[in-house]
N, C-alpha and C positions, 0 to 999 in steps of 0.2 A: 739547184745548180750543180753541175758535175765537178769532179775534182780537177779536171783539166781547165775548165772555165775559171774556177777559183784560183788556180795557180797562175793563169794568165792575168787575171785581175790584180792579184797580189804583186806580181812582178811589174806590171804596168804602173801600179800605184807607187811602187818603190822607185822605178827608173824614170818615169815621165817628168816629174817636176825638176829634178836636177839637170836632166838633159835639155829640157826646154830653156832653163836659165843659161846653160852653157852655149846653146845655139843662139840665144838672144845676144849674149856677150860677143861671141865671135862674129855673127852677122852684122851687129852694130859697129864693131871695130872695123870690119872690112868696108862697111858703108862710109864710115868717117874717113878711112884712108882714101877711098875713091873720091869723096867730096872735097877733101882738103889737100889732095895731091896737086902737083903742078898741072898735070893733064886733066884731072877731074874738075878743076875750077871752072873750066869752060863748058862742062856738061850740063850744068844747071840742076844738079840733084838737090831736091828739097829734103834736107837731112831730118828735120823734125817730123815730116809726114812719114817717111819711110821707117824711121825709128819707131814711130807709133804703130805702124803696120806690123813690123817685126815683133814688137813688144806685145801687141794685141794677140797675135798668133801664139806666142810663148805663154801668155797668161791663160789662154784658152786650153792649151795642152796641159799646163800645170794644174789648172782647176779640174780638168777631167781626171787626172791622176789622183788628186786629193779626194774627189768624189768616189772613185773606184776603191781607194784605200779605206774610205769611211764606210762604204757599203760592206766591204769585207770585214771591217772591224765589228760591225753589228752582227754579221752572220757567223763570226768566229767565236762567239762567246761560249759555245757548247763544245769547243775543242778540248778533248780529254788530255792530250799530251802538251798542248800549249804552244806548239810551233807555229800554227797558223795565226793564233792570236798575237803572238810575239811579232811576227812579220807584219801583220796588219797594223799593230800599234806603231811599229817602227816606220812603216810606210806612211802612215797618216801624219805622224809628228814631223818627219823629215819633209814630207810634201808641203805641209803648212809653212815650214821655214823657207823652203825654196820658192813657194808661191809669193811669200812676203818679199823675198829678195828680188824676184822678177818684177814685182810692182814698184819696189824702191828704185830699181834700175830704170824703169820707165819714167819715174818722176825725175831722176837725175838727168837722163838724156833729153828730156823735154825742157828742163829749166836752164841747162848749161849750153853755151855756144860750142859748136862742134870743132871749130878751128882755133 
């Protein structure tokens, strides 16, 4: 694996899970606003279905980031200076936390009423 590919995988592993969670929260909030607003009540938006679709996409992106960080964690064990290993550990641990938050958000939006 080239140094550029490693760098991209490390930064993707660091950025993808939190960004997926933020997009899930913002898109879900906008969906709830559209569903529960005065004009949106007549549109017939199925909130639970679309929240599930948004959350499924966010979970897929977050999982991909965790897998990328995990693969870099395995390959960074031979790093002499430790910078790559540190970023890989940080990416993996933060990715797992944000993946868990994304799953918890899915559970919350599926069990609670939107309006």
